[in-house]
C-alpha positions in Angstrom: 174.7 83.8 103.2 173.5 81.7 100.3 172.1 82.9 97.6 169.5 81.6 94.8 171.1 81.1 91.5 170.1 82.7 88.5 168.4 80.6 85.7 171.0 78.8 83.4 171.8 80.8 80.1 170.7 77.3 78.1 168.2 75.1 78.0 167.2 72.0 75.9 164.1 71.6 73.7 163.3 68.1 72.1 161.6 66.8 69.6 161.6 62.9 69.2 165.2 62.1 68.8 166.5 65.7 68.3 167.4 68.3 70.3 167.8 72.2 70.0 169.5 74.5 72.5 167.7 77.5 73.8 169.5 80.2 74.9 169.3 83.7 77.1 171.3 86.5 75.5 171.5 90.0 77.0 171.7 93.1 74.4 175.8 93.1 73.9 175.0 89.2 73.1 172.5 89.0 70.8 175.1 88.4 67.7 175.3 84.8 69.4 171.8 84.6 68.1 171.6 81.6 65.5 170.8 82.5 62.1 167.7 80.0 62.0 163.8 80.0 62.3 162.7 80.2 65.9 160.7 81.9 68.3 162.1 84.4 71.1 160.2 86.1 74.2 161.7 89.6 75.6 161.7 89.4 79.8 162.5 92.1 81.8 165.1 91.5 84.5 165.9 94.2 87.1 169.7 95.0 86.4 170.6 95.8 90.2 174.2 96.1 91.3 175.7 95.8 94.3 175.5 99.4 95.7 171.6 99.5 94.8 170.9 96.4 97.0 173.5 98.0 99.7 171.2 101.2 100.2 167.7 100.5 100.7 166.0 103.6 99.6 167.8 102.6 96.0 166.3 99.3 96.1 162.7 100.7 96.6 163.4 103.4 93.8 164.5 100.3 91.6 161.1 98.1 92.5 158.9 101.1 92.2 160.2 101.6 88.7 160.2 98.2 87.7 156.7 98.0 89.0 155.3 101.2 87.0 156.8 99.1 83.7 154.1 96.5 84.6 151.3 98.4 84.5 149.1 97.2 82.3 147.9 99.3 79.4 144.5 101.3 79.6 141.7 99.3 78.9 139.6 101.6 75.9 135.8 100.6 76.7 132.2 102.1 75.4 129.0 101.6 76.5 125.4 102.5 74.8 122.1 103.5 76.0 118.7 104.2 74.9 118.3 106.6 72.1 121.9 106.6 70.7 123.5 107.8 74.1 126.9 106.8 74.1 129.6 106.6 76.8 133.5 105.9 75.6 136.8 106.0 77.4 139.9 104.3 79.0 140.0 102.3 82.2 143.4 102.3 84.1 144.6 99.7 86.2 145.1 101.1 89.7 146.5 98.2 91.7 150.3 98.9 90.8 149.7 102.3 91.9 149.1 101.1 95.2 151.9 98.9 95.5 154.3 101.8 94.4 152.9 103.3 97.3 154.1 100.5 99.6 157.4 100.4 97.8 157.7 104.2 98.8 157.2 104.1 102.2 156.6 102.3 105.3 153.4 103.6 105.9 151.0 102.0 104.2 147.1 103.1 104.1 145.8 100.4 101.9 144.2 97.9 104.2 144.6 95.1 101.0 148.2 95.3 100.9 148.9 96.0 105.2 149.4 92.3 105.9 151.7 91.7 102.6 153.0 95.1 102.5 154.3 94.8 106.2 156.4 91.5 105.2 157.8 93.3 102.1 158.8 96.3 104.4 160.6 94.2 106.7 162.6 92.3 103.8 163.6 95.7 102.2 164.7 96.9 105.9 167.4 94.2 106.2 170.4 94.1 103.7 170.6 90.0 103.9 167.1 90.1 103.4 167.1 92.9 100.5 170.0 90.6 98.7 167.9 87.5 99.0 164.5 89.0 97.7 166.7 90.5 94.4 168.0 87.2 93.3 164.9 85.8 94.0 163.0 88.0 91.9 165.6 87.7 89.2 165.3 84.2 89.3 161.0 84.0 89.4 160.8 86.6 86.6 161.5 84.2 83.4 159.7 81.4 85.0 156.7 82.7 86.9 155.8 85.8 84.6 154.5 86.7 81.2 156.9 87.5 79.0 157.0 91.3 77.6 157.0 90.2 74.2 157.0 86.9 71.9 157.8 86.6 68.2 159.1 84.4 65.5 161.6 84.9 62.5 162.9 82.9 60.0 166.3 84.7 60.9 166.6 84.9 64.7 169.7 86.7 64.6 168.5 89.4 62.0 165.4 90.0 63.5 166.7 90.2 67.3 169.2 92.8 65.8 166.6 94.6 64.2 165.1 95.0 67.6 168.0 96.3 69.1 168.9 98.9 66.3 165.4 100.2 66.7 165.6 100.4 70.7 168.8 102.3 70.5 167.2 104.4 67.9 164.3 105.4 69.9 166.0 105.3 73.3 168.0 108.5 71.5 164.7 109.9 69.9 166.7 110.2 66.7 163.5 109.5 64.1 166.3 109.3 61.2 164.6 106.9 59.3 161.2 108.0 57.4 159.8 104.9 57.6 160.0 105.0 61.3 159.4 108.4 61.9 155.3 107.7 61.8 153.6 107.4 65.4 151.9 104.3 64.2 154.6 102.6 63.4 156.5 103.2 66.6 153.4 102.0 68.6 153.2 98.6 66.9 157.0 98.0 67.3 158.2 96.5 70.1 161.4 98.7 70.6 159.7 101.6 71.0 156.5 100.4 73.2 159.5 99.0 75.4 161.4 102.8 75.6 158.3 104.4 76.4 157.2 102.1 78.9 160.9 103.0 80.7 163.2 99.5 80.2 166.8 100.2 79.6 168.9 97.6 77.8 170.1 96.2 81.1 166.8 95.7 81.6 166.0 93.2 78.9 167.0 89.8 77.9 165.8 87.6 75.0 165.2 84.0 75.5 165.7 82.5 72.3 164.5 78.9 71.0 165.6 78.1 67.3 164.1 75.1 65.4 167.2 73.2 64.0 168.1 69.7 63.4 164.9 68.8 62.3 165.5 67.2 58.9 162.5 65.1 59.1 160.3 67.6 58.4 160.0 70.4 55.4 160.6 74.1 55.7 156.9 74.7 55.1 156.2 72.7 58.1 158.7 74.0 60.5 157.5 77.6 59.3 153.8 76.3 60.2 155.1 75.1 63.3 156.9 78.4 64.7 154.1 80.2 63.7 151.4 78.2 65.8 153.9 78.2 68.6 153.9 81.7 68.6 150.1 82.1 67.7 149.0 79.9 71.2 152.0 81.5 73.4 150.7 85.0 72.7 147.1 84.4 73.5 148.0 82.3 76.6 150.7 84.6 77.8 149.4 87.9 76.7 152.7 89.7 77.0 152.5 93.2 78.4 154.4 94.6 75.3 152.6 92.7 72.6 150.7 94.4 69.5 147.0 95.4 70.9 
């Protein structure tokens, strides 16, 4: 059976007559990140092995867990009425709960998901279809979905290594560094938010674009372009684990 090929580990960005090599790195490959200025994005991958795909229940469980990770953060709202009346609270997205129910069982009670849910269940019930489905999702995630987080640095290697250090620190729940033994700091840090959302090391890959070979621009011009790129990409993509 033919399988969909996954995204290649490199791509090329061109500026006038210069080129820069972008790369896709897993956690244990971050040491290959260049020590140069650039922009990066974290994306989720499914990280499923052959055993997960062979067993339908394991595939369903993995997809259900992945669905939960994509649940949007609650929206904080406030409404005011006459004479000082005020209501405040959080609004929770329930669409992911409905999808999780479809992935949990072949019984679909939600009418809006009935037709598409039936197709999903048929695909999950057949091993060859499951394998193609997972390959398709892995190929689509970094192309069709928003990134989890977008950031910049004047040294991509150093910044991404720090992300990994904090991710592993948060995963072990060892708040040994007073700087990070603070809930407010944890909430603002991508690594801690990723761990709290249920991501593991094999669920994350860093997409990196260094800004190099640009001798015609000054360091300040490069910094400005990198910062402007990150500013626009964040506001266009609205990464789910970006700062609130």
